[in-house]
C-alpha positions in Angstrom: 1.0 39.3 -9.3 4.6 38.6 -10.0 5.7 34.9 -10.3 9.2 33.5 -10.1 9.8 32.8 -13.8 12.1 30.0 -15.0 11.9 28.5 -11.5 12.0 24.8 -10.5 9.7 23.5 -7.7 11.4 22.3 -4.5 12.8 18.8 -4.6 10.4 16.3 -2.9 11.9 14.5 0.1 10.7 10.9 -0.5 12.5 7.9 -1.9 10.5 7.8 -5.2 10.9 9.6 -8.4 7.6 11.4 -9.2 5.6 10.7 -12.4 2.6 12.6 -13.8 0.0 12.0 -16.4 -3.3 13.7 -17.5 -6.8 12.3 -17.6 -10.1 13.8 -18.9 -13.2 12.2 -17.6 -16.6 12.8 -19.2 -20.0 12.1 -17.7 -23.6 13.2 -17.8 -25.0 14.3 -14.4 -28.4 13.0 -13.5 -31.3 14.8 -15.2 -28.9 16.8 -17.3 -28.1 16.2 -20.9 -25.0 18.4 -20.8 -21.7 16.4 -20.7 -19.2 17.6 -18.1 -15.5 17.2 -18.8 -13.4 16.7 -15.6 -9.7 17.5 -16.2 -7.3 15.7 -13.9 -3.6 15.6 -13.4 -2.3 12.5 -11.6 1.0 12.5 -9.6 2.4 9.1 -8.6 5.5 7.3 -7.4 7.5 6.3 -10.5 9.8 3.4 -11.3 12.3 5.4 -13.3 12.6 8.5 -15.4 12.5 6.3 -18.5 11.9 8.5 -21.6 9.7 10.9 -19.8 10.2 14.6 -19.9 9.7 16.9 -16.9 6.2 18.4 -16.7 5.8 22.1 -16.9 3.9 23.7 -14.0 1.0 25.1 -16.0 0.0 27.2 -19.0 0.9 30.9 -18.9 -2.7 31.7 -19.7 -3.7 30.1 -16.4 -1.0 31.6 -14.2 0.8 34.4 -16.1 4.5 33.9 -16.0 4.3 30.3 -14.8 4.9 28.7 -18.2 8.6 28.5 -17.6 8.3 26.9 -14.1 9.5 23.3 -14.1 8.2 20.6 -11.8 9.9 17.4 -10.6 7.4 15.2 -12.3 8.3 13.0 -15.3 5.4 12.6 -17.8 3.9 9.2 -18.4 6.8 7.1 -16.9 6.1 3.6 -15.4 4.5 3.4 -11.9 6.7 2.2 -9.0 6.3 -1.5 -8.2 3.5 -2.4 -5.8 0.0 -1.1 -4.8 -0.1 2.5 -3.5 -2.6 4.5 -1.5 -4.8 6.9 -3.5 -5.6 10.5 -2.6 -8.2 12.7 -4.3 -7.3 16.4 -4.4 -9.7 19.3 -5.0 -8.3 22.8 -5.6 -9.5 26.1 -4.3 -12.5 27.8 -5.9 -11.5 29.8 -9.0 -7.9 28.4 -9.2 -6.8 25.2 -11.0 -5.9 21.6 -10.4 -2.1 22.2 -10.4 -2.2 24.9 -7.7 -0.9 22.6 -4.9 1.7 20.7 -7.0 4.3 21.0 -4.2 2.1 18.9 -1.8 1.2 16.5 -4.6 4.8 15.9 -5.6 5.9 15.5 -1.9 3.2 12.9 -1.2 3.9 11.0 -4.5 7.6 10.8 -3.7 6.5 9.0 -0.5 4.5 6.4 -2.4 1.0 8.0 -2.8 -1.0 8.3 -6.0 -2.7 11.7 -6.1 -5.6 12.4 -8.5 -6.0 16.2 -8.7 -9.4 17.2 -10.1 -10.7 20.2 -12.0 -14.3 21.4 -12.1 -15.9 23.1 -15.2 -16.7 26.7 -14.6 -15.0 26.9 -11.2 -11.3 26.9 -12.2 -8.9 27.4 -15.1 -7.7 24.3 -17.2 -6.1 23.3 -20.4 -7.9 20.5 -22.1 -6.4 17.7 -24.2 -7.2 19.6 -27.4 -5.2 22.6 -26.2 -8.4 24.5 -25.6 -8.3 26.8 -22.6 -11.2 27.0 -20.1 -10.4 30.1 -18.1 -12.2 31.0 -14.9 -14.3 34.2 -15.1 -14.3 35.6 -11.6 -16.5 38.6 -12.1 -19.1 36.5 -14.0 -19.0 33.7 -11.4 -19.3 36.0 -8.4 -22.2 37.9 -10.0 -24.1 34.6 -10.0 -23.7 34.5 -6.2 -25.1 38.0 -5.9 -25.4 39.5 -2.5 -23.7 36.7 -0.7 -20.5 37.3 -2.6 -20.6 41.0 -1.7 -21.2 40.2 2.0 -18.6 37.4 2.3 -15.6 39.7 3.2 -17.5 41.2 6.1 -18.8 37.9 7.3 -15.3 36.3 7.4 -13.8 39.2 9.2 -16.5 39.4 11.8 -16.4 35.7 12.6 -12.7 35.5 13.7 -13.3 38.6 15.8 -16.1 36.7 17.6 -13.9 33.6 17.9 -11.1 35.7 19.6 -13.7 37.4 21.8 -16.9 35.9 23.0 -16.2 32.7 21.2 -13.3 31.8 23.5 -15.6 30.9 26.3 -18.7 29.9 24.2 -19.9 26.4 24.3 -20.7 24.1 21.4 -24.3 25.3 21.0 -23.2 28.9 20.7 -20.6 28.0 18.1 -23.2 26.0 16.2 -25.6 28.9 16.2 -23.0 31.4 14.9 -21.9 28.9 12.2 -25.5 28.5 11.2 -25.8 32.3 10.6 -22.9 32.0 8.1 -24.3 29.0 6.3 -27.7 30.6 6.0 -26.1 33.6 4.3 -23.8 31.6 2.0 -26.4 29.3 0.4 -24.8 29.5 -3.1 -21.5 28.2 -1.9 -23.1 25.5 0.1 -25.0 24.3 -3.0 -21.9 24.4 -5.1 -20.4 21.5 -3.2 -22.9 19.2 -4.8 -21.5 19.3 -8.4 -17.9 19.1 -7.0 -19.0 15.9 -5.2 -20.6 14.5 -8.4 -17.4 15.3 -10.3 -15.3 13.6 -7.7 -17.5 10.5 -7.8 -17.3 10.3 -11.6 -13.6 10.8 -11.6 -12.9 8.3 -8.9 -15.1 5.6 -10.4 -13.5 6.1 -13.9 -10.0 6.1 -12.5 -10.5 2.8 -10.5 -12.3 1.2 -13.5 -9.4 2.0 -15.8 -6.8 0.9 -13.2 -8.6 -2.5 -13.2 -7.9 -3.1 -16.9 -4.8 -5.1 -17.7 -2.3 -3.0 -19.6 -3.5 0.3 -18.1 -0.8 2.5 -16.5 -2.1 1.9 -13.0 -3.1 -1.7 -13.3 -2.2 -3.5 -10.1 -0.8 -0.3 -8.6 -3.8 1.1 -6.6 -4.5 0.0 -3.0 -8.3 0.3 -3.0 -8.5 -0.2 0.7 -6.4 2.9 1.3 -8.1 5.9 -0.2 -8.1 9.4 1.3 -8.9 13.0 0.2 -7.5 16.5 0.7 -8.1 19.9 -0.7 -7.3 23.6 -0.4 -9.9 26.3 0.4 -13.3 25.3 -1.1 -11.6 22.0 -2.2 -10.8 21.4 1.5 -14.4 21.7 2.3 -15.2 19.2 -0.5 -12.5 16.8 0.9 -14.3 16.8 4.2 -17.6 16.0 2.4 -15.9 13.1 0.6 -15.0 11.5 3.9 -18.6 12.1 5.1 -20.3 10.6 2.0 -17.9 8.3 0.1 -17.5 5.0 1.8 -14.1 4.4 0.2 -12.6 7.6 1.6 -11.0 6.6 5.0 -9.5 10.0 6.0 -9.5 13.7 4.8 -7.4 16.8 5.2 -8.6 20.4 4.7 -6.1 23.1 3.8 -7.8 26.2 5.1 -11.3 25.8 3.7 -14.5 27.0 5.5 -16.8 24.0 5.7 -19.4 25.1 3.1 -21.5 21.9 3.1 -25.1 20.7 3.5 -23.5 18.4 6.0 -21.9 21.2 8.1 -23.6 20.1 11.3 -22.9 16.3 10.9 -20.0 15.4 13.2 -17.0 13.8 11.5 -16.5 10.2 12.4 -13.6 9.5 10.1 -10.1 10.9 10.8 -9.8 14.5 9.8 -6.9 17.0 9.7 -8.0 20.7 9.7 -5.3 23.3 8.9 -6.2 27.0 9.2 -4.5 30.4 9.0 -4.5 32.9 11.8 -4.4 36.1 9.8 -7.3 38.2 8.6 -10.4 36.1 8.3 -8.8 33.0 9.7 -9.6 30.5 12.5 -12.9 29.4 10.8 -12.5 25.6 11.4 -13.0 25.9 15.1 -16.6 24.7 15.1 -16.1 21.7 12.8 -13.3 20.6 15.2 -15.5 21.1 18.3 -18.3 19.2 16.6 -16.2 16.2 15.5 -16.8 12.7 16.9 -13.8 10.9 15.4 -10.0 11.4 15.5 -9.6 15.1 14.5 -6.6 17.5 14.5 -6.9 21.3 14.3 -3.6 22.9 13.3 -3.4 26.7 13.3 -0.3 27.8 11.5 0.9 31.1 12.9 1.8 34.0 10.7 -0.2 32.8 7.7 -2.9 34.0 5.3 -5.2 32.0 3.2 -3.0 32.1 0.1 -0.1 30.5 2.1 -1.9 27.1 1.7 -1.3 26.8 -2.1 1.8 27.1 -4.3 1.8 30.9 -4.2 3.8 30.4 -1.0 6.6 29.1 -3.1 6.0 30.8 -6.5 5.4 34.5 -5.6 8.4 36.6 -6.4 7.3 39.1 -3.7 4.5 39.3 -1.2 1.9 41.5 -2.9 -1.2 43.0 -1.5 -4.8 43.0 -2.7 -7.7 45.4 -2.1 -10.7 44.1 -0.2 -13.9 45.9 0.8 -14.3 45.3 4.5 -17.1 46.9 6.4 -17.7 49.3 3.5 -14.1 50.4 3.3 -11.3 49.5 0.9 -8.5 47.7 2.8 -5.1 46.6 1.6 -4.4 43.0 2.6 -1.2 41.1 1.9 -1.5 37.8 0.0 0.9 35.9 2.2 1.5 36.1 5.9 4.8 36.7 7.7 5.8 33.0 8.0 8.9 32.0 6.1 7.8 30.3 2.8 10.2 27.4 3.2 8.9 26.7 6.7 5.3 26.9 5.5 5.9 24.3 2.8 7.8 22.0 5.2 5.0 22.2 7.8 2.2 21.5 5.3 4.0 18.6 3.7 5.0 17.1 7.0 1.6 17.3 8.5 -0.1 15.8 5.5 2.3 12.9 5.2 2.2 12.2 8.9 -1.6 12.2 8.9 -2.1 10.0 5.9 0.7 7.6 6.9 -1.1 7.1 10.2 -4.7 6.6 8.9 -4.0 4.9 5.6 -0.8 3.0 6.3 -1.2 2.4 10.0 2.2 4.0 10.8 2.9 5.6 14.1 2.7 9.4 14.0 6.0 11.3 14.1 4.4 14.7 14.7 0.7 14.9 15.3 0.6 12.6 18.3 3.9 13.8 19.8 5.3 16.8 21.7 7.5 17.4 18.6 5.3 20.3 17.4 6.9 23.1 15.2 7.0 26.4 17.0 4.8 28.0 14.2 2.0 25.5 15.0 -0.8 25.5 17.5 -2.3 22.0 17.6 -5.4 20.6 19.2 -6.4 17.0 19.1 -9.6 15.0 19.6 -9.8 11.2 19.8 -12.9 9.4 18.8 -13.9 5.7 18.5 -12.4 3.6 15.8 -14.3 3.4 12.6 
């Protein structure tokens, strides 16, 4: 995979300078003596550049070639005046908590605090000691056994059904098909539980520290305006946060199949579901159909799964990877045909529009209008106020 070396991330469009800082939260899960360390990078609206230096994207050992990439975020600078909405972000399985920095910087430039979380064993991170915790994909997938081997076939058969019989199928037929996938992916479903515990520990620690006079975020967090978003497996976790955390008022999922024990519980809080239409896409149809609250299903045309993270911007060329589908090796491109610049604009615009509406009470400029980008197929459901 070839990354654009010595590159600078796109300039955020909001009125604020972006700041960034790192946190490391430690806690002991119930009935477990082993301490978990949750690395987090926090992006936020900044008062000024001050003496801060620009944050590097990530360590070369995490994304080879990315060590020279520069962000737009100034390290440890003062937070912009006022109290700001807080968003929890969870990354994709096996990636890292800086993998959607473009979206985090964009939202921070518009006045949001984003706490981007890592999860031990399920991603790659640099700790405060300089120690590297690198994701071991082969070892991790071996733990999931047969379900990992079957996942490619499952997620190519499902969109085929959605584009065929699923087009005229009712909710119960969609539920039955989704159930067959959930039953065969029990390991991934169970993995949502430690991510939820990590998120709970990190959120509680962040809010507790922000309540201490003299702390960086003291007086700067609007505790009545908390949301969540995530990419891939992290998108699934974001939906669960809205289902189970009373503080989380709205959630957005960037192309994540809903691996959850709560998969059949209708959403009652506002949800934005983004999905790709390439190989293995369209898998958020059932959660949308099953929703009971305000829900948006946005299918972005010409995309693949990897378009929903920073690879859209950082890949020097669209590379292919080999997958085994139905017993045969198949070459699959990492990114879809959509223009990378358009993809970033669409993701950033939809996220900002959604959270502005449901956390700030602003009128929608895109989601509730006819002003829909041509690359987007959008469906809406309206539920009772919660």
